[in-house]
VOGU-3710 file (C-alpha; in Angstrom, 3 decimals, decimal comma):
1> mltpvpgrat> -5,273/2,323/11,040  -2,406/4,518/12,325  -1,783/8,053/11,577  1,262/9,542/12,751  2,382/13,236/12,523  6,417/13,894/12,061  8,224/16,952/11,787  11,734/18,147/9,592  13,931/21,634/9,567  17,140/22,220/7,704
11> gklqqrgata> 19,439/25,427/8,035  20,808/28,023/5,408  23,264/30,448/7,212  25,779/29,843/5,041  23,645/31,204/2,377  22,777/34,534/3,791  26,427/36,160/3,148  26,348/35,035/-0,473  22,967/36,238/-1,313  23,583/39,702/0,679
21> yvqvlfaaml> 26,609/40,082/-1,282  24,831/39,810/-4,815  22,080/41,782/-3,982  25,423/44,833/-3,556  26,709/43,569/-6,845  23,239/44,151/-8,387  23,194/47,670/-7,279  26,335/48,985/-7,958  25,985/47,589/-11,404  22,660/49,356/-11,628
31> lvgllamava> 24,426/52,582/-10,603  26,736/52,343/-12,926  24,369/51,868/-15,616  22,457/55,226/-14,308  25,915/57,026/-14,219  26,633/56,099/-17,841  23,081/57,591/-19,013  23,610/60,454/-17,164  26,949/61,094/-18,864  25,246/60,251/-22,090
41> vwfaffsvlp> 22,896/62,937/-21,566  24,751/65,487/-19,979  26,874/65,379/-23,245  24,246/65,233/-25,625  22,707/68,146/-24,382  25,948/70,861/-23,935  27,358/69,383/-26,971  24,901/71,384/-28,695  24,810/74,787/-26,751  26,807/77,676/-29,164
51> gsdpgfspeq> 30,274/77,870/-28,021  31,474/81,484/-27,601  35,487/81,164/-28,215  37,317/83,897/-29,609  37,911/84,081/-33,494  35,389/80,989/-33,982  31,833/81,428/-35,644  29,264/80,121/-33,328  28,904/77,365/-36,074  32,293/76,325/-35,866
61> sallraeqtr> 32,751/77,091/-31,617  29,770/74,480/-31,663  31,276/72,198/-33,934  34,643/72,476/-31,972  32,662/71,598/-28,649  31,247/68,532/-29,805  34,394/67,050/-31,152  35,916/67,760/-27,259  32,634/66,465/-25,820  32,493/63,418/-27,760
71> daqqaelgrl> 35,991/62,272/-26,991  35,442/62,665/-23,324  31,943/60,974/-23,443  33,928/57,984/-25,530  36,547/57,966/-22,954  34,273/57,848/-19,718  31,995/55,260/-21,784  34,645/53,114/-21,786  35,826/53,321/-18,635  32,068/52,008/-17,169
81> rqelerlnqe> 32,307/49,701/-19,755  35,475/48,596/-17,735  33,969/48,485/-14,146  31,246/46,914/-15,564  32,735/44,228/-16,829  34,397/43,772/-13,449  31,572/43,547/-11,882  30,374/41,003/-13,988  33,186/38,802/-13,314  32,997/38,785/-9,401
91> ltalraqptv> 29,114/38,031/-10,348  30,070/34,990/-12,597  32,504/33,837/-9,777  30,308/34,482/-6,893  27,630/32,428/-8,589  29,922/29,165/-8,858  30,705/28,784/-5,585  28,520/26,302/-3,774  25,919/27,619/-1,700  25,331/24,709/0,140
101> apptqvprls> 26,562/23,627/3,320  29,389/20,699/2,984  27,405/17,212/3,733  29,685/16,899/7,164  28,062/20,209/8,553  24,409/19,168/7,512  22,465/17,997/10,405  21,152/14,565/10,366  18,747/12,600/12,267  20,004/9,654/14,414
111> tsawqeppla> 18,727/6,347/13,397  17,106/6,240/16,804  14,747/9,400/15,874  13,251/7,349/13,745  12,166/4,983/16,205  10,738/7,516/18,503  6,629/6,953/19,313  4,168/9,403/16,836  3,385/12,512/18,263  -0,580/11,685/17,674
121> lilnapiyrq> -2,211/8,414/17,004  -5,988/7,512/16,423  -7,036/3,569/15,512  -9,773/3,304/13,015  -12,292/1,617/15,099  -15,723/1,833/14,585  -18,052/4,013/16,108  -21,635/2,878/17,869  -24,502/4,816/19,508  -25,587/2,673/22,221
131> qrslscessa> -28,921/1,629/21,621  -30,531/1,147/25,622  -30,267/4,149/28,277  -27,281/2,469/30,455  -25,685/-0,193/28,001  -22,635/1,889/27,093  -20,430/-0,848/28,329  -21,920/-3,128/26,044  -21,909/-1,066/23,154  -18,132/0,048/23,635
141> aamaanyygl> -17,443/-3,738/23,909  -18,967/-4,299/20,574  -16,887/-1,450/19,103  -13,860/-3,042/20,277  -14,829/-6,663/18,965  -16,043/-4,919/15,363  -12,679/-3,605/15,289  -10,839/-7,069/15,181  -13,260/-8,310/12,714  -15,789/-10,119/15,198
151> aiseqtilaa> -19,396/-9,204/14,115  -20,759/-8,950/17,852  -23,573/-6,713/18,872  -24,337/-4,634/21,848  -27,038/-6,769/22,345  -25,412/-10,198/22,009  -22,768/-8,634/24,746  -25,662/-7,658/27,164  -27,789/-10,640/26,794  -24,593/-12,660/27,789
161> lplhenphlg> -23,694/-10,293/30,933  -25,462/-11,612/34,397  -26,950/-9,773/36,281  -26,160/-8,635/39,523  -26,475/-5,651/42,546  -22,457/-5,718/42,496  -21,317/-4,613/39,163  -18,129/-6,504/39,931  -19,969/-9,460/39,413  -22,844/-8,710/36,825
171> frgnvdgphg> -25,029/-5,524/35,262  -26,561/-3,755/38,219  -30,088/-2,610/37,858  -32,556/-2,294/34,859  -30,183/-1,292/31,722  -33,319/0,766/30,918  -33,463/2,966/33,754  -32,476/6,512/34,134  -29,018/8,421/33,823  -26,796/9,159/37,012
181> glddygvyae> -28,355/6,795/39,687  -26,801/4,075/42,003  -29,447/2,066/41,339  -30,173/1,572/37,739  -26,376/1,881/37,162  -23,897/-0,397/34,987  -21,607/-3,134/35,116  -17,400/-3,472/35,885  -14,831/-4,490/34,132  -14,769/-8,228/35,201
191> plqqvlqefg> -17,841/-9,510/34,063  -17,381/-7,811/30,624  -14,046/-9,306/30,804  -15,614/-12,811/30,974  -17,991/-12,170/27,907  -15,131/-10,952/25,607  -12,814/-13,516/26,280  -15,229/-16,115/25,568  -16,064/-14,990/22,231  -12,224/-15,411/21,910
201> ldverlsggt> -10,570/-12,121/22,485  -7,359/-11,491/24,378  -8,558/-9,139/27,118  -6,542/-7,928/30,347  -7,027/-5,601/32,988  -5,138/-2,337/32,658  -2,978/-1,682/35,892  -1,158/1,818/35,218  -2,971/4,982/33,865  -3,053/7,262/30,563
211> aeirehirrg> 1,207/6,148/29,598  -0,319/2,656/29,618  -2,994/3,523/27,521  -0,994/5,149/24,810  1,512/2,190/24,914  -1,229/-0,378/24,251  -2,827/2,300/21,186  0,897/2,401/19,683  0,419/-1,223/19,672  -2,837/-1,190/17,831
221> rvviawvtyd> -4,905/-2,259/20,719  -8,342/-0,426/22,128  -8,992/0,305/25,622  -12,338/0,211/27,228  -12,363/2,586/29,667  -14,542/3,659/32,738  -14,993/7,268/33,434  -18,072/9,412/34,098  -20,178/11,395/31,437  -18,651/13,910/29,613
231> lqvqvpsqvt> -16,209/13,758/32,450  -18,190/14,986/34,989  -16,749/16,023/38,379  -18,444/13,522/40,471  -17,993/12,243/44,276  -17,742/8,712/44,691  -19,839/6,813/46,929  -19,523/3,532/49,001  -22,757/1,479/48,986  -23,519/-1,535/51,276
241> lgngqivtlv> -24,918/-4,695/49,359  -27,433/-6,954/50,625  -24,368/-9,037/51,501  -23,040/-6,568/53,802  -20,130/-5,839/51,247  -19,310/-2,429/50,273  -18,542/-1,176/46,708  -18,308/2,307/45,164  -20,284/3,299/42,686  -19,984/6,591/41,062
251> pfehtvlvvg> -22,947/9,025/39,796  -23,517/9,120/36,117  -20,890/6,300/35,521  -20,003/6,112/31,721  -18,120/3,852/29,361  -15,880/4,697/26,513  -13,493/3,184/23,829  -10,089/4,888/23,754  -8,483/4,843/20,379  -6,086/7,723/19,853
261> yngdglwvnd> -4,129/10,443/21,663  -1,539/13,221/21,441  0,241/15,268/23,672  -2,096/17,368/24,831  -4,881/14,529/25,785  -7,260/11,194/24,548  -9,412/10,452/21,520  -12,339/8,264/22,683  -15,266/6,937/20,793  -18,394/7,739/23,146
271> pysgtqvfyl> -21,184/5,233/22,783  -23,880/7,570/24,574  -23,581/10,281/21,601  -22,294/7,791/19,054  -19,350/10,031/18,219  -15,421/10,662/18,680  -14,561/12,914/21,102  -11,122/14,417/22,353  -10,366/14,731/26,151  -7,800/16,981/27,602
281> egdfvrsfsy> -5,313/15,117/29,742  -6,089/16,362/33,114  -9,813/16,011/32,946  -9,753/12,403/31,726  -7,109/11,633/34,537  -9,819/13,265/37,043  -12,511/11,315/35,784  -10,907/8,028/35,239  -9,709/7,930/38,972  -12,833/8,015/40,090
291> lknmalvvgp> -12,950/4,028/39,911  -9,277/3,332/40,178  -8,173/3,715/36,213  -10,645/0,871/35,972  -10,099/-0,349/32,378  -9,506/-3,620/29,983  -7,237/-3,916/27,057  -8,581/-5,407/23,912  -6,565/-7,496/21,494  -7,047/-9,858/18,597
301> pltg> -8,832/-12,610/18,707  -6,573/-15,486/20,262  -5,348/-18,501/18,148  -4,984/-22,028/18,681
//
């Protein structure tokens, strides 16, 4: 159900000098080999040239020169073999040296590093699409309940909600009304919390912001959050009810199920589209603030 993202790094500074030295040795060996070939070709070429030494026929002069050059060639080849042998010995000694830094110099992660929270996390909560025009709250609650194995439908939750002009006390307006209005509207956290608790879930109001949401997700809990549709920029309105009470209503009020996060923002299951959507932190915080960070943290069913 959890998806962490770790990282790792190691250093190889001490290997670089050894690698460069090996490259130099190989270059030297190659150069020596080429010189040996050049000497052999030179002696072979000039040994067949006729000589002009006085008192010798051209054939005798060529034989004499061939003997002299052959001796010189053998001496030069012997010197080259010694140089190659020396280079081979240095290369063998270099290869025998350790190429890994001593254990005391290898950087190690402290024990506390393994206890740090993951960089990204997404809970495997189901994704439902709302069945009615304004039933996003009931759909998000159904996702949360089914995440914990309770087979409760959107319609069951919607039927359990009371009706009231004050969304803090029940569903305001017609659930099949148009989007974005304030008369046909929706329901706030208190009635939905009551219904979910009656089904046995551990539900509490969220008192903080996105930092607290992340903490609950790390604990495996999903969060029902009140925002605006697609995080639209809206202006909250103060509406006076029939009994004189004043409530805050926001055009295009919407509810999503927060299921994951990373350093840039949050993943939500959006009941309107029936898809999982990623929202940047700043956009989510702005829209979340319209109703003063209204949210419900939903935990597993209570026992006993």
